[in-house]
C-alpha positions in Angstrom: 31.1 -1.0 20.6 27.6 1.1 19.2 24.0 -0.3 21.5 20.5 -1.0 20.3 18.0 -1.4 22.2 15.2 -3.9 21.4 11.4 -3.2 22.8 10.2 -6.4 22.4 11.5 -10.3 23.5 9.5 -12.5 21.4 10.1 -14.0 18.2 10.7 -11.0 15.5 12.7 -9.0 18.8 14.7 -12.0 20.6 16.1 -12.9 16.3 17.1 -9.6 15.7 19.1 -9.7 18.9 21.1 -12.7 18.6 22.2 -11.0 15.3 22.9 -7.7 15.8 25.1 -8.8 19.0 27.3 -11.4 16.0 27.5 -8.1 14.5 29.4 -6.5 17.1 26.3 -4.1 18.7 26.0 -3.9 22.5 22.2 -5.1 22.6 19.4 -4.5 25.4 15.5 -6.8 24.8 13.3 -4.8 27.2 10.2 -7.0 27.3 7.3 -6.6 29.8 6.4 -10.0 30.6 8.3 -11.5 33.6 9.3 -14.5 32.0 9.5 -16.7 28.9 5.8 -18.8 28.4 6.1 -21.8 29.4 2.3 -22.9 26.9 1.5 -21.7 23.3 0.5 -23.4 20.0 2.8 -24.4 17.9 4.4 -22.7 14.4 5.0 -24.1 11.6 8.5 -22.6 10.1 8.8 -22.9 6.5 13.1 -23.1 4.8 13.0 -19.4 4.8 13.0 -18.6 8.2 15.1 -22.4 8.4 17.5 -20.5 6.4 17.5 -17.0 8.4 18.1 -19.2 11.8 20.9 -21.6 11.1 22.2 -17.9 9.6 21.4 -16.9 13.5 23.3 -20.2 14.7 20.2 -21.3 16.3 19.0 -23.4 13.4 20.1 -26.9 14.4 18.6 -26.3 17.6 15.3 -24.8 16.4 15.3 -28.6 14.4 16.4 -30.7 17.7 13.4 -28.5 19.7 10.7 -29.0 16.9 9.3 -31.9 14.8 9.6 -32.2 10.5 6.1 -31.8 9.1 4.6 -35.1 7.6 2.2 -33.1 5.1 -1.4 -31.3 5.4 -4.5 -31.8 3.5 -7.1 -29.2 2.8 -10.9 -30.9 3.0 -14.6 -29.8 3.2 -16.1 -30.5 6.6 -17.4 -34.0 5.4 -14.0 -35.2 4.8 -13.3 -34.6 1.6 -9.9 -33.9 0.6 -9.6 -30.4 -1.8 -5.8 -30.7 -2.0 -2.6 -31.6 -0.3 -0.4 -28.7 1.3 3.4 -28.5 -0.2 4.6 -29.0 3.0 8.3 -29.9 2.7 11.1 -28.8 4.9 8.7 -27.4 7.6 9.5 -27.5 10.5 6.4 -27.1 13.6 7.5 -25.9 17.4 5.7 -24.4 19.6 6.0 -20.3 20.0 7.5 -21.7 23.4 10.1 -23.5 22.6 11.1 -21.1 19.7 11.5 -18.5 21.9 13.5 -20.8 24.7 16.4 -21.6 21.3 16.8 -17.7 21.0 17.0 -16.9 24.2 19.0 -20.2 25.1 21.0 -17.9 22.2 22.1 -14.8 24.5 23.7 -13.9 27.6 21.4 -13.9 30.8 22.3 -10.5 31.3 20.6 -9.2 27.0 16.8 -9.9 28.6 14.7 -7.4 30.8 12.3 -9.2 31.8 9.5 -7.1 33.2 10.9 -3.8 31.3 8.6 -1.9 29.7 10.4 0.5 28.3 9.7 2.7 25.0 11.6 5.2 22.7 12.1 7.7 24.7 13.6 5.9 27.4 16.0 4.4 25.1 17.0 7.1 23.2 21.0 6.9 24.2 21.2 4.4 22.1 22.4 4.1 18.3 19.4 2.5 17.4 16.3 1.3 18.6 14.1 -1.9 17.5 10.2 -1.3 17.7 9.6 -5.3 18.0 6.3 -5.5 20.5 3.6 -6.3 18.1 0.7 -5.7 16.9 -0.7 -2.3 19.5 3.6 -1.4 18.4 4.0 2.0 21.1 7.0 2.8 18.8 5.1 2.8 15.8 2.2 4.7 17.1 5.3 6.8 17.5 6.6 7.0 14.4 3.5 6.6 12.3 -0.5 6.8 11.6 -1.2 3.4 11.3 -4.4 1.3 11.9 -5.1 -1.8 13.2 -8.1 -3.5 11.0 -10.0 -5.8 12.3 -11.0 -8.7 9.9 -14.3 -9.5 11.0 -13.8 -13.0 12.6 -12.1 -14.5 15.2 -9.3 -16.6 16.0 -9.4 -19.6 18.4 -6.7 -22.4 19.5 -5.6 -24.7 21.8 -3.5 -28.1 22.3 -5.3 -31.2 23.3 -4.1 -34.4 24.5 -4.9 -35.6 20.9 -2.4 -37.4 19.0 -3.2 -36.4 14.5 -0.1 -38.0 12.4 -1.4 -35.9 9.8 -2.3 -31.8 9.9 -4.1 -29.3 7.5 -7.5 -27.0 7.2 -11.2 -27.3 6.6 -13.3 -25.5 5.6 -16.6 -25.1 5.6 -19.2 -21.8 5.2 -17.1 -18.8 6.7 -15.1 -21.0 9.1 -12.3 -23.3 8.7 -10.2 -25.4 11.5 -6.8 -26.3 11.3 -4.8 -29.3 13.3 -1.0 -29.1 13.7 0.8 -32.2 15.6 3.3 -31.1 17.9 6.8 -32.5 18.8 5.8 -33.8 21.9 2.5 -36.7 20.4 -0.1 -33.4 21.3 -2.1 -31.1 18.6 -2.3 -28.0 18.8 -5.6 -26.8 16.7 -7.1 -23.6 15.1 -10.6 -22.3 14.5 -11.7 -19.1 12.6 -15.7 -18.6 12.9 -17.1 -15.3 12.8 -16.7 -13.2 15.8 -20.1 -14.6 17.7 -19.0 -17.7 16.9 -18.1 -20.8 19.0 -16.5 -24.7 19.1 -19.7 -25.8 18.9 -20.3 -25.5 15.3 -17.7 -28.1 14.4 -18.1 -30.5 16.7 -20.2 -32.7 13.5 -17.4 -32.3 11.4 -14.8 -35.1 9.8 -13.0 -36.6 12.6 -10.9 -35.7 14.6 -12.4 -32.7 15.0 -15.3 -33.3 16.9 -12.5 -35.7 19.3 -10.7 -31.8 19.6 -13.9 -29.8 20.2 -14.7 -32.8 22.6 -11.4 -32.4 24.4 -10.7 -28.2 24.2 -9.7 -26.7 27.6 -8.4 -23.4 27.5 -9.5 -21.6 24.6 -7.6 -18.9 23.3 -10.1 -16.4 21.8 -8.8 -13.0 20.1 -9.4 -10.7 16.7 -8.1 -11.5 13.7 -6.1 -8.0 13.0 -4.1 -6.7 10.6 -2.2 -3.6 10.2 -2.1 -1.0 7.0 0.6 -0.7 5.6 3.1 1.9 6.5 5.2 4.1 4.1 8.6 2.9 5.8 9.5 0.4 8.2 12.3 3.0 10.0 12.3 6.6 11.2 15.6 7.7 12.2 17.5 5.7 13.5 14.5 4.1 14.9 13.6 0.1 13.1 10.1 -1.6 13.4 10.0 -5.0 12.3 7.6 -8.4 13.1 3.8 -7.7 13.8 5.1 -4.0 14.6 5.9 -3.6 11.3 4.2 -5.8 8.9 0.7 -7.7 10.9 -0.7 -10.0 8.6 -4.0 -12.4 9.8 -2.6 -16.1 9.7 -3.7 -17.6 6.7 -0.8 -17.8 5.6 1.4 -19.0 8.3 4.1 -16.5 8.2 3.6 -14.0 10.5 7.1 -15.5 13.1 8.7 -17.2 9.7 8.9 -13.3 8.0 9.5 -11.8 12.3 12.7 -14.4 12.3 13.8 -13.1 9.1 13.6 -9.5 9.8 15.6 -9.9 12.5 18.6 -11.7 10.4 18.3 -9.0 7.6 17.9 -6.1 9.5 21.0 -6.6 12.0 22.9 -7.3 7.8 22.0 -4.5 6.9 23.5 -2.7 10.2 27.2 -4.3 9.8 29.1 -1.5 7.7 29.5 2.3 9.5 26.2 3.7 9.0 23.2 3.2 11.3 20.7 5.4 8.7 22.8 3.5 5.4 21.6 0.3 6.7 18.3 1.3 7.9 17.3 2.2 4.5 18.3 -1.1 3.3 16.9 -3.2 5.6 13.8 -0.9 4.3 13.7 -1.5 0.7 14.8 -5.7 1.1 12.3 -6.2 3.5 8.9 -3.4 3.6 7.1 -4.6 0.0 8.3 -8.6 -0.1 5.8 -8.3 4.0 3.8 -5.8 2.3 2.8 -8.9 -0.5 2.7 -11.1 1.9 0.5 -9.7 3.8 -2.1 -8.0 0.9 -1.8 -12.2 0.2 -2.3 -13.7 3.6 -5.6 -10.8 4.5 -7.0 -12.3 0.8 -6.9 -15.7 1.5 -8.6 -14.6 5.0 -11.2 -13.3 2.5 -12.3 -16.1 0.8 -11.8 -18.3 3.7 -14.8 -16.3 5.7 -17.0 -16.6 2.3 -20.5 -18.3 3.2 -22.5 -18.4 0.2 -21.2 -20.2 -3.6 -18.9 -22.3 -1.5 -18.9 -25.3 -4.4 -17.7 -22.4 -6.7 -14.8 -20.7 -4.2 -13.7 -25.1 -2.8 -13.8 -25.8 -6.6 -10.5 -22.5 -6.7 -8.9 -23.4 -4.3 -8.4 -27.3 -5.3 -7.1 -25.6 -9.0 -4.7 -23.7 -6.5 -3.8 -26.0 -4.1 -2.5 -28.2 -7.1 -0.8 -25.6 -9.2 0.6 -24.5 -5.6 4.8 -24.4 -5.2 7.1 -26.1 -3.2 8.4 -24.3 -0.4 11.2 -23.0 -1.1 10.1 -21.6 -4.0 9.7 -17.6 -4.6 6.1 -17.4 -3.2 6.3 -18.8 0.1 10.0 -17.4 1.2 8.8 -13.8 -0.3 12.3 -12.3 -0.3 14.6 -10.0 -2.3 16.8 -12.3 -4.7 19.8 -11.4 -2.3 18.3 -12.3 0.4 19.5 -16.0 2.3 21.7 -15.8 -0.3 25.0 -17.6 0.8 
């Protein structure tokens, strides 16, 4: 039986482990953390990623662990609606809940917590999967990629303020988003300049001031993206998720694309040749994910505009009115044969 080492036990790494085991591989997952996280913010899982979870055999469990997204709007700070988000078929689930669903689909001895592996220590395997995030050591051993800052920071957290409908509010170079969770709490996130804080949102439309007032244990991080890689594979090593195509969070596709990466990687490795399978994985996933990363970066540029916001908002209103619904090619961004059947 062929063996694979997955370095990184996040969403993409666990998805790959499930898929590879279903394809007949023996798999071990090396995760530096001591255990799965107990707290974390919410994720929107779009139809393509839900389809990938179905193919991995965990779609129903993921649906039970989350809730249907009931709708979403984009507003100005005064509350005026600029447009409505097409979110039919999107499920909301917290990152810890999704990781638990994925981990429960694996035998207990597959994930090795507290294991700080690298490609060298895994050289005895037939395949090494780098799923170790934007600052991937696996990637650094293969490619000279640059981790780029977007000139903004992300703030996020969870509050006990119920919100029925989520969405985003765009201001001058800043924005604030709300995502209802299945337990009645609300995940919130914000983007500000590097020196900004939540005080800028205190006079925005309801319920944003109430959310800001209740915000505790705020997570703060630079918004980063990865320069495009020439390949997602090298020899018998494959990269996926943020290790391959870290993108800004503006399209909400990071976790979704990591799930699809894991599925497609496993499906490409059912044949006898690992090298041929990895070439096929690179062909099917690199162009699609790099295109999404580019679009997400451009949307981030638009959100950071501080002048002529009236013209920006008019363009945003038009874009939202003309945007395809979930399930069409822009949100899934898959090759025609991916997730078919």
